[in-house]
N, C-alpha and C positions, 0 to 999 in steps of 0.2 A: 505494498500499499504504501502511495504517494505520503512522504513526512507531514505535509502540510496537515493530512487527517489523525488527530491522536484519537478519535473514538473506539473503540476495542472492538466494537461489533455495528454492525450497518442499519441496524435496526436503532442506535444512539443516535448515530449521525442524522437518522432521516428525524428522530425528534429533536435533537438541536436545531434543525432547523426551521422545526417551527410546522412542517408536512403533516395533515391529516390525511385517513384514509378511511372513509365510510364503509363499512359493509352491510351486509344483508341483514334486515331485522332476525331475530329483538335487539342485535348487540349494534345502533347504529353509529354511535358517539366513541366505540375503540378503539384505541390506533392498532394498526395490523401492521405486522412484516411482509411487504408486497416489493417484486421486481420494480424500480423504479429507475429512472434518470435525475440527477442532482446538478444542474449548472454549476461548474466550475469558474464563476466572472474573472477569479484572477489570474487562471492558467488559459483561458481562451480554449481551454475544454468542458466535457462532461465526465464526471464521475458514474459510471453503469453499474447498478447493482443489480445483482441476479442470483442471487444464493449468499453461501457467506464469503464469496472470493468478487470485492469492488475490482472492475476493471477501468479503462479509460477509453473513450470512444471520439468521435467527435464532437461539436461544441454543441450541435443542434439536438432538440429531445428526440430520442427514439423511443418507441412506444415498444416499453419492456414490459410494462407491466399487463396484468391480468385481463380484458377485455372486462370494460364497462358495464353492470349489472344496469338495469332499468330503474333502481334505485339510487345509485350513482349519481345518476342523469338527474333522475326528480330532486334528490337533494341538494345536488350543481347546481342547480336551477332555483331552487330556494334561495340559497346561500347565497348567488350570485346577483339575484334581486333586492334580496336586505340591504347585504354589505356593500353593493353599488349602492344603492340608495342612503345608507348610514354614512359612508364615506365619502360621497360627492354631496353630502351636506355640505360640510366644510370647506367646497368651492366657494370661489368668486365668480359672480354673474358677469365680471368685464374678461375678456380675450386677453390673453399673452400680453407681455410679460405680469406675473402674477407672484404673491409667492406661494411656494410649491408645496403640495400634498403629498407627502411620501407615505404615509401609512394611517391607521384609522383612528380618530380623532374629532374630538367637541368640536362642533362650529363656533368660530367666536362671536363672544356677548352679545356685538354690534352687527351680525349679521342682519339683513334687511329681513330676511323670511326664516331664518332657520337659528338664532341666536337664542339660547335657554335651551336647546337640547342638547342631552349627554354624550357623552362617547358611547358609541354603538348604537343609538336612538334612530329609527328609521322615521321616516316621512310620510305622506299619505298615497307616495304611491306605495309603498309594502303594504300600506293598512287597506287599501281598496282590493290589492292583490288577494290579500291572505282574505277578506271578505266578500270575493268571488270563489278560493278557493274553498272556502265554509259554505258555499252556496252548494259545490257541486261535490261538497263529503257528505251533506243530507239528501242532497236529491238525485245524483249519481250521474245528470247529465246537465248542459249550459241550460238554462232557461232566464232569460230577460228578465221576467216578472221574479222569479225567485234572489235573481241577482241584487235587483234593484231593492227587493226587501233586506235582502245582506248588507247592504249601503246602507239602509235608513236606521238599521241596528247599528252597526262601526261609527255612524256620526253621533248618535242619540249618547253610546256606551261611552264614547273617549270625548264628548262635548265638544264637535269638530262646527258645530254648523258656524260658528264666527270666528271659525280660526281662518287666521291669514295661509293655511297648509291650504284651505281647500282652491283650487283651480277655478277662472271663470265659467267656465263649461260647464261643470260639474254644479256649482252653486248656482248658475242660471236655472239648471234643470230639478236644483231641488225645490228653486223658488215655485217653478213650475209645478211641481208633485202637490205642495204646499197650497196652491190656487185651484187644485183638484186638475189638471191637465193628462190625459192620455199618456200612457206609459211612453210608446211611441212618439209624439209629439213635443213631450217635455226636452227632449234630446233634440230637436233639428237646427238646432244652432249652434249643435256642439262642432268644433271644428279645431280643436286646440288637442293637445299630447297628451291627454288626461285618460284616451281611448288606449294609447301605447304603453303610458307606462307600466299598468296594470295587468297587462297581456297574455304575457310571457307562459305563465301558469298553465292558460288554458290551452299554449300550443302543445305540452305534454298529454293531452286527454284523449287525444286519436293520434297517436304517432306515426307519421308517415303519410296519412291519411288527409292529403291539403284539403278537400273538395269538404270533410267533415269539421276540417280544423279552420276552415274560412267560415261556416256555417257555426261553429260555437265560438270564433270571435265577433264576429256578428251578436251576437246575445250577449255577451259580454258589453260591447261598447253602446249599443240602440240605448238603453235606460240615461243616460249624460251624453250619448256622441253620435245621433243619429244622424248622420251623413256621408255622404260618398267616400272623402276624402280622408274622414276621422278612420271610416270602416278601414278603408283600403289602406292604412297605417296600420293600424291595430292588426290585419288579416296580413299584411308582410312579415310584423316581429310574430307573431302564431306561428305561420308557416316554417319562419327559421328557426324556430324552437323544435317544431315538429320534426324536422329532417335534422336536424342537429342529434336528436332523441334518438337516430336507428340506423345503424354500420357504424362504419370510421369514415365518415363524410369529410371533405375540406372545407377549408373557409367559403372557397368557391363557389360550391355547392350549396351551402347555407345560403349565400348572396342570389342565386339563382333561385332558389324555394323560396325566398324573401319576395322578390318579383313576380314570382307566379301567383302568390298569394295577395300580393298588391293587387293585380290584374283583376282575377278573380271575386277579391270584395269592393271594388270601386264598381259595381254593380246593384249593390245595395245601399239602403239610406238616401235621405233628400239630397239633391241635387246644390253641390256648393263652389262654388268661383275658386279653385285651387291649382295648381300643378300636377303633370302626372309623379303619382308618389314612385311608381317602378323605374322610369326614368332619371328621378331624383336620387335614387337610389344608387345606380349606376354612375350617376355622374359623381358622386360622394364618393364611391370606390374607387373610381380615375383618381380622383383626389390623393386618397389615403397611398395607392399605391406610383404615386410618379416620383420622379429621379429625383428627386428633395432631400434634405434634412429633415429630420420629422418634424421639429419646431414649425419650418415654413409648412408642411403639410395641416399641421392641427391649425396653424392661423387661415389655411383655406379654407380649411371646414368649416370653422368660424365663419368669416368673412362671406363665402362665396354660398355658402349648402344651410350654414345658421344652425345655432341649436338652443333655438327656442322655443316659444308657445306651437307656433303650428304643429299640427302633429306630422304634416309633410317634413319641415325641417329634422324633428326630432328624430324619426325614424330611420330618415337618410344617415346621421349624424352617429347613433346609435351602430348603425353596422358599418358606417366608415372605421368608427375605432375597431370596434374587433376585428377590421381586417390591418390596421396599424397592430394590434394587437399580436399577429398571426393566431388568434384565437384563444391567447391565455390569455385566462379571467381575471388575474389581480391586474395583470399589466392592461387590459382592459378598460379598467375601473381608473385606475389609474390617470391613463393619459386622456379618458373621460373627464375627468375632475379637473386637470390642471387645463385644460385647450379653455373652459370658460364657457361660460350661458347655462342654463337650467342642469348645472351638473349631476343633481341627486338623480333626475330623469336619464339623461344620457348613461350614466354609467350603473342605473340598475336595468337598463335598456341592453347594454354591452353584456354587462355581467351578469346577467340571467342566460343571453342566448348561448356565452362564452363557457359559462359555466355546468349547462347542460352538454356541451360539447364535447368539455375535458373533463369532468365529475367534479366531486365534493371534495375530492382529497387535494386539491391545486391553494384549498383556502389556507391561510394561517391559522390553527388554532386558536389563538388568543383573539382574533376575530370573531369566530363563532361565537367563541365565550360571552364577548361583550355585549354580540348584538342579543342572544339568548337573555343573559343577564337585562340590558336596558330596556327591552321590549318585553318582558317578562312574560315567553314565550319558548317552544322548544321547537324548533323547526327539523329537527329528526322526527318527533313524534308525526308532526306535518307529512314530513317525505315519506313516511311509513305505513302512512295511514292512503295519502295520494295513490303511490306506490300499488296497494292492493286492491281499489278500486279499478286503476287503468287493466291493470293484470285478469279482474274477474271480469272484465268484459274482451280480454283479447284471450281468454282461455274459451270462450266462449264460440 
């Protein structure tokens, strides 16, 4: 073994680097010894652990771990959503240059929206994502009526009705519900990114089935964001996750799936004047792949694609950061946060898609513990129950 590594066993080395790798229920939080590749950034190589004897390989990560299970991917999506949201909440709304956020931290007290949140506390992005998941776990299938009821329950339980966390389209829909408007009409002016920020988990309900996934994305968006652009955007992210959950896809495969979802999703909802979601995704990906320094590509995404409230901006920006990070969930979250804009949402989207692709084992254990503690939630339990629901239908 290289003298730079003093750990007696490779399991201890993995723990030292704070990597976690969840296994199938009933022990979702246990750290286990699996073959893995750890980047040796100081030496420009990778330390490949494959049993008792570590060996050096090339710098790039190699797939030496056992294939990810459905549970790995579900838990990875949940962690990417929640941790991206909590990490990104500390980001600034202006673009680079800005103080870099390199680790999970509480937002500064002066933050205009997230000031007062504690370390690991997530925002409305994940609150509503889990409200959708609660609806799925209760009823089994996506239902706009059930999802709207779950939204109301979360708002009442957490006292969010007057919170600055609630976005403009969701707030308008809540006001419409209180006036007695029909469910579909309440969301007819919803064009913002609320439909996108909460949809990733919906993409896991029917892995690899884009038609069913788009229909599910519509049901999740309709109560508050019943416009073609918001539904197209939600369908893009849902299909990206649906594709990431099956087989061993590349990042390009996931982008293709997102564009297919966007095209299918634009057939739903009230017409709204907005750009093509699929073409904006392609444009954002071109910028992310450009032969430029990383900071220049981030600046281009901020300036030319946008990382703000419109659903079509956030969908493209989230996927562009997936490309920038080459599918790595922690890097996707960091880059999304440091580009600027609506950073909790960009990081939640990019983190959820990348977490599905790479699995829960890519997230630092101290981050996982912080998000569970701050929000009084057990994300591993959510993942276990959701996995069982998905597998139940897959067996039929």
